[in-house]
N, C-alpha and C positions, 0 to 999 in steps of 0.2 A: 512195658506191656507189649507182648508180641501179637502178631496178627497171623492167623492161619491162611495157608495158601487157598483153601477152599472158600474163605470168605472173600479173598481178592477175586477169585473166579466168579463168585456169585454177583459181586458188585459190577464187575465188567459185563457179565452176561445180562444183567438188568439194563445196562445202557446200550449194549450191542448184542441183541438177542441171537443173531445169526452167527456170532463169533465162534471160531475154533480157538481154543485157549490152552496153552501149556505153560505151567508156572513151576519154576525151580527156586528152592531156597538156597541162596548163594553161600551163606555163612553158617547155616544151621542154627541161626539165632531167632528166626521168625521176624527179622527186621530188614533183611536185604534179600530182595527177590529179583528174578529175571522173568518176564512174561513175553511169550511170543503170542501175538494176537492177529488172527486172520479174519477179515470181515469185508463184506461187499460195501459196507458204509465208507470204507477208505478210498474206494475207486474215485479217481479224479482229484484227490486231495494231496497236498504236500505232506511230507513226513511230519513236519511240525503240527499240522492240522490233524493228522492221524493220532499223534501222541495226545494232543489236546482232548480228543474224543475220549480216549482211555482215561486220562486224568479226570475229566468231568464225570465219568461213570464212577470212578473211585471216590470222588468227592472229598469231604473234609478229612477222611482218613489218611489221605496222602500228606506226608510231612508231619503227621501226628503219630498215630498208632503205627502206620506204615512209614518207616524211616527212608528207605530207598527202593526204587523200582527201576530197573533197567528194562527198556522196551524194545521189542523188535515188532514192527507192524507190517502187514502185507495185505494185498488184495488176493482173493482166491484165484488160483490158477484155472484156466479154462479147460 
């Protein structure tokens, strides 16, 4: 069962409301995505902590319906 990019974006936005999100389907199969997420919530956090925030927002879908998600996280540029 594949997951739509719009659903991934909705889940991330629910957890990180200020986020700028760009999602690409890497394999065209709805199972392997790359997400770039820019959020003020990442400021002062390590890369691991930033990724944990995104994974928390996605919740139980990660590793289930969503097989793989490559992440690039950033704080907004001033």
